C-alpha positions as CSV (number, residue, x, y, z in Angstrom):
1,M,20.4,-80.3,-82.0
2,A,22.7,-79.1,-79.2
3,T,25.3,-76.5,-79.5
4,D,29.0,-77.4,-79.7
5,K,30.0,-77.3,-76.1
6,T,33.7,-77.8,-77.0
7,I,33.9,-74.5,-78.8
8,F,32.2,-72.8,-75.9
9,F,34.5,-74.1,-73.2
10,V,37.7,-73.7,-75.3
11,T,36.7,-70.0,-76.0
12,V,36.0,-69.4,-72.3
13,T,39.4,-70.9,-71.4
14,L,41.1,-68.5,-73.8
15,I,39.2,-65.6,-72.4
16,V,40.2,-66.5,-68.9
17,V,43.9,-66.8,-69.9
18,G,43.6,-63.4,-71.5
19,I,42.1,-62.0,-68.3
20,V,44.9,-63.5,-66.1
21,F,47.7,-62.0,-68.3
22,S,46.0,-58.6,-68.5
23,L,47.0,-58.5,-64.8
24,S,50.3,-60.2,-65.0
25,L,51.7,-58.4,-68.1
26,S,50.5,-54.9,-67.2
27,A,52.6,-54.5,-64.0
28,F,55.0,-51.9,-65.4
29,I,52.5,-49.9,-67.6
30,V,50.2,-49.2,-64.6
31,Q,53.1,-47.7,-62.7
32,K,54.3,-45.7,-65.7
33,Y,50.9,-44.0,-66.2
34,E,50.0,-44.1,-62.5
35,Y,47.0,-46.3,-62.9
36,S,45.6,-48.5,-60.2
37,D,47.2,-52.0,-60.0
38,L,44.0,-53.6,-61.2
39,F,43.2,-51.0,-64.0
40,F,43.7,-53.3,-67.0
41,F,42.6,-56.5,-65.1
42,T,39.3,-54.9,-64.0
43,R,38.4,-53.8,-67.6
44,Q,39.4,-57.0,-69.2
45,F,37.6,-59.0,-66.5
46,T,34.4,-57.0,-67.1
47,V,34.5,-57.3,-70.8
48,G,35.5,-61.0,-70.5
49,M,32.5,-61.8,-68.4
50,L,30.2,-59.8,-70.7
51,S,31.7,-61.6,-73.7
52,I,31.0,-65.1,-72.2
53,F,27.4,-64.0,-71.5
54,V,27.1,-62.7,-75.1
55,I,28.3,-66.0,-76.5
56,W,25.8,-67.9,-74.4
57,V,22.9,-65.6,-75.3
58,I,23.6,-65.6,-79.1
59,S,24.2,-69.3,-79.1
60,R,20.6,-69.9,-77.8
61,L,19.0,-67.9,-80.7
62,N,17.2,-69.6,-83.6
63,P,19.5,-69.4,-86.6
64,D,16.6,-69.5,-89.0
65,K,15.1,-66.3,-87.5
66,H,18.0,-64.4,-86.0
67,F,21.3,-65.2,-87.9
68,N,20.7,-62.9,-90.9
69,I,19.2,-60.1,-88.8
70,L,22.2,-60.1,-86.5
71,G,24.7,-60.4,-89.3
72,F,23.2,-57.5,-91.4
73,S,22.9,-55.3,-88.2
74,I,26.6,-55.8,-87.4
75,F,27.6,-55.1,-91.0
76,F,25.7,-51.9,-91.6
77,I,25.9,-50.4,-88.1
78,F,29.7,-50.7,-87.9
79,L,30.3,-49.7,-91.5
80,A,28.4,-46.5,-90.7
81,L,30.4,-46.0,-87.5
82,M,33.7,-46.5,-89.4
83,T,32.6,-43.9,-92.0
84,I,31.3,-41.2,-89.6
85,M,34.1,-41.7,-87.1
86,H,36.5,-39.7,-89.3
87,F,34.1,-36.7,-89.3
88,L,33.6,-36.6,-85.5
89,P,35.4,-33.8,-83.4
90,P,38.5,-34.8,-81.5
91,S,36.6,-34.9,-78.2
92,Y,34.6,-38.0,-79.5
93,V,37.5,-40.1,-80.9
94,V,40.9,-41.4,-79.9
95,E,43.5,-40.5,-82.4
96,V,46.9,-42.3,-82.7
97,G,49.5,-41.1,-85.2
98,G,46.9,-39.0,-87.0
99,A,44.5,-41.9,-87.5
100,K,41.1,-42.1,-85.8
101,R,40.6,-45.7,-84.7
102,W,38.4,-45.6,-81.6
103,I,35.2,-43.8,-80.6
104,K,35.2,-42.5,-77.1
105,L,32.6,-44.0,-74.7
106,P,32.0,-43.4,-71.0
107,M,34.8,-45.2,-69.2
108,S,36.0,-47.0,-72.4
109,S,36.4,-46.7,-76.2
110,L,35.0,-48.6,-79.2
111,A,37.0,-49.8,-82.2
112,P,34.3,-50.2,-85.0
113,V,36.7,-52.1,-87.3
114,E,36.8,-55.1,-84.9
115,F,33.0,-55.6,-85.2
116,F,32.9,-54.6,-88.9
117,K,35.2,-57.6,-89.6
118,V,32.5,-60.0,-88.3
119,G,29.8,-58.1,-90.3
120,F,32.0,-58.2,-93.4
121,I,32.5,-62.0,-93.1
122,F,28.7,-62.4,-92.8
123,F,28.0,-60.2,-95.8
124,L,30.5,-62.2,-97.9
125,A,29.0,-65.5,-96.8
126,W,25.5,-64.3,-97.5
127,S,26.3,-62.8,-100.9
128,F,28.6,-65.6,-102.1
129,S,26.1,-68.2,-101.3
130,R,23.7,-66.5,-103.8
131,K,26.0,-65.2,-106.5
132,I,28.6,-68.0,-106.9
133,E,27.8,-71.4,-108.2
134,P,30.5,-74.1,-108.7
135,G,31.1,-74.9,-112.4
136,V,32.9,-74.0,-115.5
137,V,32.6,-70.3,-116.1
138,R,34.6,-68.0,-118.4
139,L,37.2,-65.9,-116.6
140,R,35.6,-62.8,-118.0
141,D,32.3,-63.7,-116.6
142,E,33.8,-64.4,-113.2
143,F,35.5,-61.0,-113.2
144,L,32.1,-59.4,-113.9
145,I,30.6,-61.3,-111.0
146,F,33.4,-60.3,-108.6
147,L,33.8,-56.7,-109.8
148,P,31.2,-55.4,-107.2
149,Y,33.1,-57.2,-104.4
150,V,36.4,-55.6,-105.6
151,M,34.8,-52.2,-105.6
152,A,33.4,-52.8,-102.1
153,F,36.7,-54.0,-100.9
154,G,38.3,-50.9,-102.3
155,V,36.0,-48.9,-100.0
156,V,37.1,-51.1,-97.1
157,V,40.8,-50.5,-98.0
158,Y,40.2,-46.7,-98.0
159,L,38.4,-46.7,-94.7
160,I,40.9,-49.0,-92.9
161,A,44.3,-48.8,-94.6
162,I,44.2,-45.1,-95.5
163,M,41.9,-43.4,-93.0
164,Q,42.9,-45.6,-90.0
165,N,46.5,-46.4,-91.3
166,D,45.9,-50.0,-90.4
167,I,47.1,-52.4,-93.2
168,G,47.1,-55.4,-90.9
169,Q,43.3,-55.5,-90.7
170,V,43.1,-55.2,-94.5
171,I,45.4,-58.2,-94.9
172,V,43.0,-60.2,-92.6
173,L,39.9,-59.2,-94.6
174,G,41.6,-59.5,-98.0
175,T,42.7,-63.1,-97.1
176,S,39.2,-63.9,-96.0
177,L,37.6,-62.5,-99.1
178,A,39.9,-64.5,-101.5
179,V,39.7,-67.8,-99.6
180,M,35.9,-67.6,-99.0
181,A,35.3,-66.8,-102.7
182,F,37.4,-69.8,-103.7
183,M,35.6,-72.1,-101.3
184,A,32.3,-70.7,-102.5
185,G,33.0,-72.0,-106.0
186,A,35.3,-69.4,-107.7
187,S,37.9,-70.9,-110.1
188,T,41.6,-71.4,-109.3
189,R,42.4,-68.9,-112.1
190,L,40.4,-66.1,-110.5
191,F,41.9,-67.0,-107.1
192,M,45.4,-66.7,-108.4
193,F,44.6,-63.4,-110.1
194,S,43.0,-62.1,-106.9
195,M,46.1,-63.0,-104.9
196,L,48.3,-61.3,-107.5
197,G,46.2,-58.2,-107.3
198,A,46.1,-58.3,-103.5
199,T,49.9,-58.6,-103.4
200,T,50.3,-55.6,-105.8
201,V,48.0,-53.5,-103.6
202,F,49.9,-54.6,-100.5
203,I,53.3,-53.6,-102.0
204,I,51.9,-50.2,-103.1
205,A,50.5,-49.6,-99.6
206,I,53.9,-50.3,-98.1
207,V,55.9,-48.3,-100.5
208,G,53.5,-45.3,-100.2
209,S,54.0,-45.0,-96.4
210,E,57.3,-44.0,-94.8
211,H,56.5,-45.6,-91.5
212,R,55.6,-48.9,-93.2
213,V,58.9,-48.8,-95.2
214,A,60.8,-48.1,-91.9
215,R,59.1,-51.1,-90.3
216,V,60.0,-53.4,-93.1
217,I,63.6,-52.2,-93.0
218,S,63.7,-52.7,-89.3
219,W,62.4,-56.3,-89.7
220,W,64.8,-57.0,-92.6
221,S,67.8,-55.7,-90.6
222,N,67.0,-58.3,-87.9
223,T,66.5,-61.3,-90.3
224,Q,68.8,-60.5,-93.2
225,N,71.9,-62.4,-92.0
226,F,70.1,-65.7,-91.9
227,I,68.3,-65.2,-95.3
228,L,71.3,-63.7,-97.1
229,S,73.6,-66.5,-96.0
230,F,71.9,-68.7,-98.6
231,L,72.6,-66.3,-101.5
232,P,75.8,-65.5,-103.4
233,E,77.9,-62.7,-101.8
234,S,77.5,-60.4,-104.8
235,I,73.7,-60.5,-104.4
236,S,73.6,-60.4,-100.6
237,D,75.8,-57.3,-100.5
238,R,73.3,-55.4,-102.5
239,L,70.3,-56.5,-100.4
240,R,72.0,-55.9,-97.0
241,V,70.9,-52.8,-95.1
242,D,72.5,-50.9,-92.2
243,V,70.4,-49.3,-89.6
244,S,71.5,-47.0,-86.8
245,E,68.9,-48.3,-84.3
246,A,68.4,-51.9,-83.4
247,P,64.9,-53.3,-83.9
248,Y,64.4,-53.5,-80.1
249,Q,60.8,-54.8,-80.2
250,I,61.8,-58.0,-82.1
251,S,65.0,-58.4,-80.1
252,N,63.2,-58.1,-76.8
253,S,60.5,-60.4,-78.0
254,F,63.2,-63.0,-78.9
255,Y,64.7,-62.5,-75.5
256,A,61.3,-63.2,-73.8
257,I,60.7,-66.4,-75.7
258,K,64.3,-67.6,-75.0
259,N,64.1,-66.6,-71.4
260,G,61.0,-68.6,-70.9
261,G,62.6,-71.9,-71.8
262,F,60.6,-75.0,-71.4
263,L,58.6,-74.3,-68.2
264,G,58.8,-70.5,-68.0
265,Q,59.9,-68.1,-65.3
266,G,56.6,-68.4,-63.5
267,L,53.3,-66.6,-63.7
268,G,54.0,-62.9,-62.8
269,D,57.8,-63.4,-62.8
270,G,58.6,-62.3,-66.3
271,T,60.9,-59.4,-67.0
272,I,60.1,-58.4,-70.5
273,K,57.0,-56.5,-69.2
274,L,59.2,-54.2,-67.1
275,G,59.5,-51.5,-69.7
276,Y,61.2,-53.5,-72.4
277,L,58.0,-54.0,-74.4
278,T,55.3,-51.5,-73.3
279,E,52.7,-53.2,-75.4
280,V,53.4,-56.7,-74.1
281,H,49.8,-57.1,-72.8
282,T,48.4,-56.3,-76.3
283,D,50.5,-57.0,-79.5
284,F,53.2,-59.0,-77.7
285,V,51.0,-61.0,-75.4
286,L,52.3,-64.4,-76.8
287,A,55.9,-63.3,-76.0
288,G,54.8,-62.5,-72.5
289,I,53.1,-65.8,-72.1
290,A,56.1,-67.6,-73.5
291,E,58.4,-66.0,-70.9
292,E,56.2,-66.7,-67.9
293,L,54.8,-70.1,-68.9
294,G,57.5,-71.3,-71.3
295,L,57.1,-73.7,-74.2
296,V,54.6,-75.7,-72.2
297,G,52.3,-72.7,-71.8
298,I,52.5,-71.6,-75.4
299,F,51.9,-75.2,-76.5
300,F,48.7,-75.2,-74.3
301,V,47.5,-71.9,-75.8
302,V,48.2,-72.8,-79.4
303,S,46.5,-76.2,-78.9
304,L,43.4,-74.5,-77.7
305,F,43.4,-72.4,-80.9
306,F,43.8,-75.4,-83.0
307,I,41.0,-77.3,-81.3
308,L,38.8,-74.2,-81.7
309,I,39.7,-73.9,-85.4
310,F,39.2,-77.6,-86.0
311,R,35.7,-77.6,-84.4
312,I,34.6,-74.6,-86.3
313,L,35.8,-76.1,-89.6
314,K,33.9,-79.3,-88.7
315,I,30.8,-77.2,-88.5
316,A,31.6,-75.4,-91.8
317,N,32.0,-78.8,-93.5
318,R,28.7,-80.3,-92.2
319,C,26.4,-77.3,-92.6
320,D,23.7,-77.8,-95.2
321,N,23.1,-74.0,-95.4
322,K,25.8,-72.5,-97.6
323,T,25.7,-69.1,-95.9
324,H,26.2,-70.8,-92.5
325,S,29.1,-72.9,-93.9
326,L,30.9,-69.9,-95.5
327,F,30.4,-67.8,-92.3
328,A,32.0,-70.5,-90.1
329,L,34.9,-70.7,-92.6
330,G,35.2,-66.9,-92.4
331,V,35.4,-66.9,-88.6
332,V,38.2,-69.5,-88.9
333,L,40.0,-67.2,-91.3
334,L,39.5,-64.2,-88.9
335,I,40.9,-66.1,-85.9
336,G,43.6,-68.1,-87.7
337,T,45.0,-65.2,-89.8
338,S,45.2,-62.9,-86.8
339,L,46.9,-65.6,-84.8
340,F,49.5,-66.4,-87.5
341,I,50.2,-62.7,-88.3
342,N,50.8,-61.9,-84.7
343,S,52.9,-65.1,-84.1
344,Y,55.0,-64.5,-87.2
345,G,55.5,-60.9,-86.2
346,I,56.8,-61.5,-82.6
347,T,59.2,-64.2,-83.9
348,G,60.6,-62.0,-86.7
349,I,59.3,-64.2,-89.6
350,T,57.3,-61.2,-90.9
351,P,57.2,-57.5,-89.9
352,I,55.0,-56.6,-86.9
353,K,51.5,-55.6,-88.0
354,G,49.9,-54.7,-84.7
355,I,47.2,-57.3,-84.9
356,A,45.7,-58.5,-81.7
357,V,45.6,-62.1,-80.7
358,P,41.9,-63.1,-80.5
359,F,40.7,-63.5,-76.9
360,L,44.2,-63.0,-75.4
361,S,45.3,-59.5,-76.2
362,Y,44.1,-56.7,-74.0
363,G,41.2,-54.8,-75.7
364,G,37.5,-54.9,-75.2
365,S,36.4,-54.4,-78.8
366,S,38.5,-57.3,-80.2
367,L,37.4,-59.6,-77.4
368,L,33.7,-58.7,-77.7
369,A,33.7,-58.8,-81.5
370,H,35.3,-62.3,-81.7
371,S,32.9,-63.5,-79.0
372,I,29.9,-62.4,-81.1
373,A,31.4,-64.3,-84.0
374,I,31.8,-67.4,-81.8
375,G,28.2,-67.0,-80.6
376,M,27.0,-66.9,-84.2
377,V,29.0,-70.1,-84.9
378,L,27.4,-71.8,-81.9
379,M,24.0,-70.6,-83.1
380,I,24.4,-72.4,-86.4
381,S,26.0,-75.4,-84.8
382,K,22.5,-76.4,-83.7
383,K,21.6,-77.1,-87.3
384,V,24.6,-79.5,-87.8
385,R,24.1,-83.2,-87.6
386,Y,27.2,-85.0,-86.1
């Protein structure tokens, strides 16, 4: 059977859009740090072309022979890199805010967590397809089945949320774990208990970190007037907070979206990138696109993501191999959860998590890792009968 060409061309289109905006949205930052005008564009273009090639190469592999080998290799190699990264000397890692998140390479850097997410999704798909069978099982027995996964996820939480101070990635992986387990055959009761436990861990992680508490307060200060307007005054007065500094990131993101209007200011003519949001080419790339291409541009980009998600879900639904089916579902969760978390963050619905938009945000590791995932989906699409 042939590979799904729609997924390939939609992904390539998203990659090209990301390359274009790596040039358009980096106009200020290259001047600030005295880079060449094409600094970000050249890097994103290089990785983008490499990613398209990787998608094509992986898609041509035989899933019966290479799918498991590739999946296990990604899982164990990048789990090892995430572990040893914290013991490397400063000259070999990039440290931000006391957290080591990137390994230095010649002319670039590598974020192991981006690739580990793909490996983790594969491992869950492979393991769930063997351990979980749909049917009536006592809750106690289900807990015993899932206990090793809980313990393994605890290690992931430690490596990512604590050692790398990155709770956003944990949310993506935790959501994937819970949904994939449910779709593999876990009961609704266990799913609800899992979500309750995840919520508890999430709250503890926020309360235990000063910068996360400050981020939540900053978000709440920007959205509280609308939410508290629905509550009695006696309650709203207790929940209201006063902050000395305005949450400029969200405010400027709002401005960019509003300034874009229906048709946008024009490619390259946005103003939000001129020092108002220094990370507009990464975490706020959707706000930058909204300002320059308007509602029409955002609708086009979001439509591409929905087409991509729909086609991958179609593959997941029609796969005879349970591991392949669960992996395709996991890739949808990786892409969809990241997209929604970022979208909600830049519009103020939730606090900003610093999650990249797949294929669009500047960053080679995220782009290449998601491309590997798409390549693996295309590999197994050859086994699907339409």
